[in-house]
C-alpha positions in Angstrom: -58.9 -55.9 -275.7 -57.8 -52.4 -274.6 -55.9 -52.0 -271.3 -58.8 -49.9 -269.9 -61.4 -52.6 -270.7 -59.0 -55.3 -269.4 -58.6 -53.5 -266.0 -62.4 -52.9 -265.8 -63.1 -56.6 -266.3 -60.5 -57.7 -263.8 -61.9 -55.2 -261.2 -65.5 -56.4 -261.6 -64.6 -60.1 -261.7 -62.4 -59.5 -258.7 -65.2 -57.9 -256.7 -67.4 -60.9 -257.6 -64.7 -63.2 -256.4 -64.1 -61.1 -253.2 -67.8 -61.3 -252.0 -67.4 -64.8 -250.6 -64.2 -64.2 -248.6 -65.6 -60.9 -247.2 -68.8 -62.7 -246.1 -66.6 -65.4 -244.4 -64.0 -63.3 -242.7 -65.6 -59.9 -241.8 -67.8 -61.2 -239.0 -65.1 -63.4 -237.3 -64.1 -60.7 -234.7 -67.7 -60.3 -233.7 -68.3 -64.0 -232.6 -68.4 -63.3 -228.9 -70.7 -60.3 -229.3 -73.1 -62.3 -231.6 -73.1 -65.2 -229.0 -74.0 -62.7 -226.2 -76.8 -61.0 -228.2 -78.4 -64.3 -229.4 -78.0 -65.9 -225.9 -75.8 -68.8 -227.1 -72.2 -70.0 -227.1 -69.3 -69.1 -229.4 -69.2 -72.7 -230.6 -72.9 -72.4 -231.8 -72.0 -69.1 -233.6 -69.1 -71.0 -235.3 -71.8 -73.3 -236.8 -72.8 -70.4 -238.9 -69.4 -70.6 -240.6 -69.9 -74.3 -241.3 -73.4 -73.7 -242.7 -71.9 -71.0 -244.9 -69.3 -73.5 -246.3 -72.1 -76.1 -246.9 -74.2 -73.5 -248.7 -71.3 -72.4 -251.0 -70.4 -76.0 -251.8 -74.0 -76.9 -252.7 -74.7 -73.7 -254.4 -71.7 -74.2 -256.8 -73.4 -77.3 -258.2 -76.7 -75.4 -258.6 -75.3 -72.5 -260.5 -73.1 -74.5 -262.9 -76.0 -75.7 -265.1 -78.0 -72.4 -264.7 -75.0 -70.4 -266.0 -74.6 -72.6 -269.0 -78.4 -72.7 -269.7 -79.4 -69.1 -269.2 -76.1 -67.3 -269.9 -74.0 -65.6 -267.2 -75.9 -62.5 -266.2 -79.5 -63.7 -265.3 -78.4 -66.3 -262.7 -75.8 -63.9 -261.4 -78.5 -61.2 -260.9 -80.8 -63.7 -259.1 -78.0 -65.0 -256.8 -76.9 -61.5 -255.8 -80.6 -60.6 -255.0 -80.8 -63.6 -252.7 -77.5 -62.6 -251.1 -78.7 -59.0 -250.5 -81.9 -60.1 -248.8 -80.2 -62.7 -246.7 -77.7 -60.2 -245.5 -80.5 -57.8 -244.5 -82.2 -60.8 -242.7 -79.0 -61.3 -240.6 -79.2 -57.7 -239.3 -82.6 -58.4 -237.8 -82.1 -61.9 -236.6 -83.1 -62.7 -233.0 -82.1 -66.4 -232.5 -79.1 -68.5 -233.4 -81.0 -71.1 -235.5 -82.3 -68.4 -237.8 -78.9 -66.9 -238.0 -77.3 -70.2 -239.0 -80.0 -70.8 -241.7 -79.7 -67.2 -243.1 -75.9 -67.7 -243.4 -76.6 -70.8 -245.4 -79.0 -68.8 -247.7 -76.5 -65.9 -247.9 -73.8 -68.5 -249.1 -76.1 -69.8 -251.8 -76.6 -66.3 -253.1 -72.9 -65.3 -252.9 -71.6 -68.3 -254.8 -73.4 -67.2 -257.9 -70.8 -64.5 -258.0 -67.9 -67.0 -257.4 -69.0 -69.5 -260.1 -69.9 -66.8 -262.6 -66.5 -65.0 -262.2 -64.5 -68.2 -262.9 -66.7 -69.2 -265.9 -66.4 -65.6 -267.3 -62.6 -65.8 -267.1 -62.8 -68.9 -269.3 -65.2 -67.0 -271.7 -63.4 -63.7 -272.0 -59.7 -64.4 -272.0 -57.5 -66.6 -274.2 -56.4 -69.9 -272.7 -52.8 -68.8 -272.3 -53.9 -65.8 -270.2 -56.0 -67.8 -267.7 -53.4 -68.5 -265.1 -52.3 -64.9 -265.2 -55.9 -63.7 -264.8 -56.4 -66.2 -261.9 -53.3 -64.7 -260.3 -54.8 -61.2 -260.5 -58.1 -62.5 -259.0 -56.0 -64.2 -256.3 -54.7 -60.7 -255.5 -58.3 -59.6 -254.8 -59.1 -62.8 -252.9 -55.9 -62.4 -250.9 -56.7 -58.8 -250.1 -60.1 -59.7 -248.8 -59.0 -61.7 -245.8 -56.4 -59.0 -245.1 -59.0 -56.3 -245.0 -62.2 -58.1 -243.9 -61.3 -59.2 -240.3 -59.3 -56.0 -239.7 -62.2 -53.8 -240.9 -64.7 -56.2 -239.2 -62.8 -55.8 -235.9 -63.1 -52.0 -235.9 -66.7 -52.0 -237.2 -67.8 -54.5 -234.5 -66.0 -52.5 -231.8 -67.4 -49.1 -232.8 -70.9 -49.9 -234.3 -71.7 -53.5 -233.3 -71.9 -56.7 -235.3 -75.2 -55.8 -237.1 -73.3 -53.1 -239.0 -71.1 -55.8 -240.6 -74.1 -57.4 -242.3 -75.4 -54.0 -243.4 -72.0 -53.3 -245.0 -72.1 -56.7 -246.7 -75.6 -55.9 -248.0 -74.4 -52.6 -249.6 -71.4 -54.4 -251.1 -73.9 -56.9 -252.7 -75.9 -54.0 -254.1 -72.8 -52.2 -255.6 -71.5 -55.5 -257.1 -74.9 -56.2 -258.6 -75.0 -52.8 -260.3 -71.4 -53.0 -261.5 -71.8 -56.5 -263.0 -75.1 -55.7 -264.8 -73.7 -52.5 -266.2 -70.0 -53.3 -266.8 -69.9 -57.0 -267.8 -70.5 -58.1 -271.4 -72.8 -61.0 -272.3 -69.9 -63.3 -272.5 -71.9 -66.5 -273.3 -75.0 -67.3 -275.4 -77.6 -69.2 -273.4 -77.5 -72.9 -274.4 -81.1 -74.2 -274.4 -79.8 -77.7 -275.1 -78.6 -77.9 -271.5 -81.3 -79.5 -269.4 -82.1 -78.6 -265.8 -83.5 -82.0 -265.0 -81.5 -83.9 -262.4 -80.5 -86.9 -264.6 -78.8 -84.8 -267.4 -77.2 -82.5 -264.9 -75.6 -85.5 -263.1 -74.6 -87.0 -266.4 -73.0 -83.6 -267.4 -71.1 -83.4 -264.1 -69.9 -87.0 -264.5 -68.6 -86.3 -268.0 -66.6 -83.4 -266.6 -65.4 -85.6 -263.7 -64.3 -88.4 -266.0 -61.8 -86.1 -267.7 -58.4 -87.2 -266.2 -56.9 -83.7 -266.4 -59.9 -82.4 -264.5 -59.9 -84.9 -261.6 -56.1 -84.9 -261.2 -55.7 -81.1 -260.9 -59.1 -80.4 -259.2 -58.4 -82.9 -256.4 -54.7 -82.0 -256.1 -55.6 -78.3 -255.8 -58.6 -78.9 -253.5 -56.8 -81.2 -251.1 -53.8 -78.9 -250.8 -56.1 -75.9 -250.4 -58.0 -77.5 -247.6 -54.9 -76.7 -245.5 -55.9 -73.0 -245.9 -59.4 -73.8 -244.5 -57.8 -75.6 -241.6 -55.7 -72.5 -240.9 -58.7 -70.1 -241.2 -60.9 -72.2 -238.9 -58.1 -72.7 -236.3 -56.6 -69.2 -236.3 -59.0 -67.6 -233.8 -58.3 -70.5 -231.4 -54.5 -70.6 -232.1 -53.9 -66.9 -231.8 -56.6 -65.7 -229.3 -56.9 -68.7 -227.0 -53.5 -70.4 -227.2 -51.2 -67.4 -227.7 -53.6 -64.9 -226.0 -53.5 -62.0 -228.5 -56.5 -59.5 -228.5 -59.1 -59.4 -231.3 -57.6 -56.4 -233.0 -54.1 -57.9 -233.0 -55.6 -61.1 -234.4 -57.1 -59.1 -237.3 -53.7 -57.7 -238.1 -51.9 -61.1 -237.9 -54.6 -62.5 -240.2 -53.9 -59.5 -242.6 -50.1 -60.1 -242.4 -50.6 -63.8 -243.3 -52.7 -62.9 -246.4 -49.6 -60.9 -247.7 -47.8 -64.2 -248.1 -50.7 -65.7 -250.2 -51.0 -62.6 -252.3 -47.3 -62.0 -252.8 -46.7 -65.6 -253.9 -49.7 -65.6 -256.3 -48.2 -62.5 -257.9 -44.7 -64.1 -258.0 -46.5 -66.9 -259.8 -47.3 -64.6 -262.8 -43.6 -63.8 -263.2 -42.4 -67.4 -262.8 -44.8 -68.6 -265.4 -42.7 -66.8 -268.0 -39.9 -69.3 -267.2 -41.7 -72.4 -266.0 -44.7 -74.4 -266.9 -47.8 -74.7 -264.7 -47.0 -78.4 -264.0 -43.5 -77.5 -262.8 -44.8 -74.8 -260.6 -47.4 -77.1 -258.9 -44.8 -79.8 -258.4 -42.2 -77.4 -256.9 -44.8 -75.7 -254.7 -46.1 -79.1 -253.3 -42.6 -80.4 -252.6 -41.8 -77.2 -250.7 -45.1 -77.3 -248.9 -44.5 -80.9 -247.8 -41.0 -80.1 -246.4 -42.4 -77.1 -244.5 -45.4 -78.9 -243.1 -43.3 -81.9 -241.9 -40.8 -79.5 -240.2 -43.7 -77.5 -238.7 -45.2 -80.8 -237.3 -41.8 -81.9 -235.8 -41.3 -78.5 -234.1 -44.9 -78.4 -232.7 -44.5 -82.0 -231.3 -41.3 -80.9 -229.6 -43.0 -77.8 -228.2 -40.5 -75.5 -229.9 -43.0 -73.0 -231.3 -43.8 -69.6 -229.9 -46.1 -67.0 -231.5 -43.5 -65.7 -233.9 -42.2 -69.1 -235.0 -45.8 -70.2 -235.7 -46.5 -67.1 -237.7 -43.2 -67.7 -239.7 -44.0 -71.3 -240.5 -47.6 -70.5 -241.5 -46.3 -67.6 -243.7 -44.1 -69.9 -245.7 -46.8 -72.6 -245.9 -49.4 -70.1 -247.3 -46.8 -68.8 -249.8 -46.6 -72.3 -251.3 -50.4 -72.5 -251.6 -50.4 -69.1 -253.4 -48.2 -70.6 -256.1 -49.9 -73.9 -256.6 -53.5 -72.7 -256.5 -53.8 -70.5 -259.7 -52.0 -73.2 -261.6 -54.1 -76.1 -260.5 -57.2 -73.9 -261.2 -55.9 -73.1 -264.7 -55.1 -76.7 -265.7 -58.4 -78.0 -264.2 -60.4 -75.5 -266.4 -58.3 -75.7 -269.6 -60.1 -78.7 -271.3 -63.5 -77.1 -271.0 -64.5 -74.6 -273.7 -68.1 -75.8 -273.9 -69.3 -76.5 -270.3 -66.9 -74.2 -268.4 -69.8 -73.3 -266.0 -70.3 -76.9 -264.9 -66.5 -77.5 -264.7 -66.0 -74.4 -262.6 -68.9 -75.3 -260.3 -67.7 -78.8 -259.8 -64.1 -77.5 -259.1 -65.5 -75.1 -256.5 -67.8 -77.7 -254.9 -64.9 -80.1 -254.5 -62.6 -77.4 -253.0 -65.3 -76.1 -250.6 -66.5 -79.6 -249.7 -63.0 -80.7 -248.7 -62.5 -77.3 -247.0 -65.6 -77.7 -244.9 -64.4 -81.2 -243.8 -61.0 -79.7 -242.9 -62.6 -76.9 -240.9 -64.9 -79.3 -239.2 -61.9 -81.5 -238.2 -60.3 -78.3 -236.7 -63.4 -77.7 -234.6 -63.3 -81.2 -233.2 -59.5 -81.5 -232.5 -58.0 -78.1 -232.0 -58.4 -77.1 -228.3 -55.3 -76.1 -226.4 -52.5 -77.1 -228.8 -51.6 -76.2 -232.3 -50.3 -79.7 -233.1 -53.7 -81.0 -234.4 -54.0 -78.0 -236.9 -50.4 -78.7 -238.2 -51.1 -82.5 -238.4 -54.2 -81.8 -240.6 -52.2 -79.4 -242.8 -49.3 -81.9 -243.2 -51.7 -84.7 -244.0 -53.6 -82.7 -246.7 -50.3 -81.5 -248.3 -48.8 -85.0 -248.6 -52.1 -86.5 -249.8 -52.3 -83.8 -252.5 -48.8 -84.6 -253.7 -49.6 -88.4 -253.9 -52.9 -87.6 -255.8 -51.0 -85.4 -258.3 -48.4 -88.1 -259.1 -51.0 -90.9 -259.4 -53.4 -88.8 -261.5 -50.8 -87.6 -264.0 -50.4 -91.2 -265.2 -54.0 -91.2 -266.5 -53.7 -88.0 -268.5 -53.3 -89.3 -272.1 -53.7 -86.0 -274.0 -52.8 -82.9 -271.9 -54.6 -79.7 -272.7 -51.8 -77.2 -272.1 -51.8 -73.5 -271.4 -49.8 -72.3 -274.4 -48.3 -69.1 -275.8 -50.9 -69.2 -278.7 -54.5 -68.4 -278.1 -55.6 -71.8 -279.0 -55.7 -74.8 -276.7 -52.8 -77.1 -277.5 -53.2 -80.9 -277.1 -50.0 -82.7 -276.4 -49.0 -86.3 -275.7 
C-alpha cells in the first residue's frame, strides 16, 4: 500500500469514526438555549444524550450482521442517509419529545459509520498494524471532543443551536460522498449470513464465547466507561461546581482531550518495545493508583479547579494507552465475522458507558466525589476482569510482526 493511499484511508476512516463524537459533543454548550426554545428543562434536554447512547448501542448490533451480509458500503450508505435526514429533522423540531426521538434515530444512523470503520480496519490492514491504525483513529476521535464543544460554543453563541445540527447534516453529506468515492470494496458480501434473529443471536454468542473477546472487550469497556462518566459529569463539575463560563468549559474540555490523544500516540511508540498485554496491564495499574488518590483527595475536600483538571488529565492519559490495545486484542481472533465482533465490542462499550453516564445524572449534584467514585469503581473492576479473564485464554491470538495471526500458548 502506498503512503498516499494509506493516508487517504486513515483520513476517511477517521472521519467516519469522528461523526459520533461530533454528534455527541458539539451541541453540549447549547443545552440551556435548547431548553428555553423547546420550553423544557436542561435535565430533559440531557435525556437526548441518553437516547443517543441507547441508539448507538442498539445500532451497533443492527449493523454488524448487515455489514457482513451486504458488504461494507451499502449499509454504510443507508446509515449515513438516515443520519443526514435525522440531523435535518433536529433543525426543525418544536418539542422536546420529538428532539429526544430524533437524536435516537440520528444515533442509529451515525453508528453505521462507527461499526464500518472498525470492520474496515480489520479488512484493509495486516493484523500487526491494527493497534497502530487504531491509535491513529484515536487521534481523530480525540480531536473531535477537542474541537466539537469549542466550535459548538461559538456557533451556538453567534448563530443559535439550530446551526449546530445543520453543520452536522453537511458533515454527514461530505462523509457519505468521501466514503462512497474513496473507500475500496474491502469485503465481499457473504450471503451465507442470515438476517433472521436466531442465527444473528447464535453468531453473536459464538463471538462472545471466545475468551480473548470477552476478556479484552469487557476490560476495555469497563475501563472506558470512566470516560463516559467524565463526559456526562463535566458540564456539572466545571460549570455548576467550579462556576466556569460555557466558552471556558469548551476550552477545558479541549485541553483534556489533549491528554487522551497524546497518550494514544505515545502508545504507537511504546508498542515497538512492549506487547499490547503489557501496555494494558501497566495502564490499568497506573489508572487504579490515580483514581484511588483522586478519591481520597476529593473526600478530604482538597481539590480545587486546577487540581481536578490535573487528576483528570492523568486519568484520561491512562485510558488513551489501554483503549487501542484492548480494541486490537478484542478484534484479533476474528478474520471472518469482524463486523459482528466490532458491533458487539461497540455495543458493550456504549451500553456500559450509557449506564455510567446515567449514574452520573443520578448522583452528581454539588460535589465531584460521586463522579470520582464511579471512575475508581470502573477502573478497579476492569483490572479484576482482566486478571480473571486471562486465565480462560488457552490459545492467544497475538498481534505479531508478521502479517499473519500468530496463535500462542
